C-alpha positions in Angstrom: 48.3 100.6 162.4 48.7 104.1 160.4 51.2 104.2 157.8 53.2 106.6 159.3 53.5 103.7 161.8 54.6 101.2 159.2 57.0 103.5 157.9 58.8 103.3 161.3 58.8 100.0 162.0 60.3 99.2 158.7 62.9 101.6 159.6 66.7 100.1 159.6 68.9 101.0 162.5 71.1 102.9 161.2 75.4 102.3 161.5 77.7 104.5 163.6 79.5 105.5 160.4 76.0 106.5 158.5 75.7 108.5 161.8 78.8 110.1 161.4 78.4 110.8 157.8 75.2 112.6 158.6 76.7 114.9 161.2 73.6 115.2 162.6 75.9 115.7 165.9 78.0 118.0 164.5 80.9 118.6 163.0 83.0 117.7 166.2 81.0 114.5 167.8 83.4 112.2 166.0 86.4 114.3 165.9 89.8 112.8 166.4 90.8 114.9 169.0 87.0 114.7 171.0 87.1 110.9 170.8 91.2 111.1 172.1 89.8 113.4 175.0 87.5 110.8 176.0 89.5 107.6 175.3 87.0 106.5 172.7 87.4 105.2 169.3 84.7 104.9 167.0 84.5 100.9 167.5 83.9 102.2 171.2 79.9 103.0 169.9 77.2 101.1 169.7 73.7 101.6 168.6 70.4 99.9 169.9 66.7 100.9 169.4 65.3 103.1 172.2 61.7 103.0 170.3 61.8 101.0 167.5 58.0 102.5 166.8 58.8 105.9 166.9 62.4 105.7 164.9 64.7 106.2 167.9 68.1 104.6 168.4 70.3 105.4 171.4 74.0 105.8 170.3 76.8 104.9 173.2 79.8 104.3 174.3 81.9 104.3 177.5 84.3 107.2 178.4 87.9 105.9 179.6 90.5 107.4 181.5 93.4 106.1 182.7 92.0 102.5 181.3 89.2 102.6 183.4 85.5 103.7 182.5 84.6 106.3 184.2 81.0 107.6 182.4 79.4 107.0 179.2 78.4 108.9 176.3 74.9 108.8 175.4 72.4 110.3 172.8 69.0 109.6 171.4 68.9 110.3 167.8 65.2 110.4 165.4 66.4 108.1 162.4 62.8 107.8 160.8 63.7 110.1 158.2 66.7 108.1 156.7 68.0 111.6 154.4 67.5 113.5 158.3 68.6 112.4 161.5 67.7 114.7 164.0 68.7 114.2 168.0 65.8 114.2 170.6 
C-alpha cells in the first residue's frame, strides 16, 4: 500500500455541517430557501462512504413534496484533503 492510499484510508467521514461550512457545494446548496423548496432540512442529509480508498463520500437526502418522497438530492465529494473538499 502506497503512502497516498494509506492517507485516504485514515480519512474521517465528514459531517453534513462540516461539508456545509466548507462551501464545497456553493453558498446556496444548504440555504434555507433551497432546503425549503426541496422539502428538506439539514437533518435530512446523510453521509456515507462511496469509495473510502479514494476518499469519496456520498451526500444524499430525500426530496419531499406534499409529504411524499419524490426524488433524491445526491452528490459525491472528494474529501481526501480535509481542508479542500471537491465535488466529483
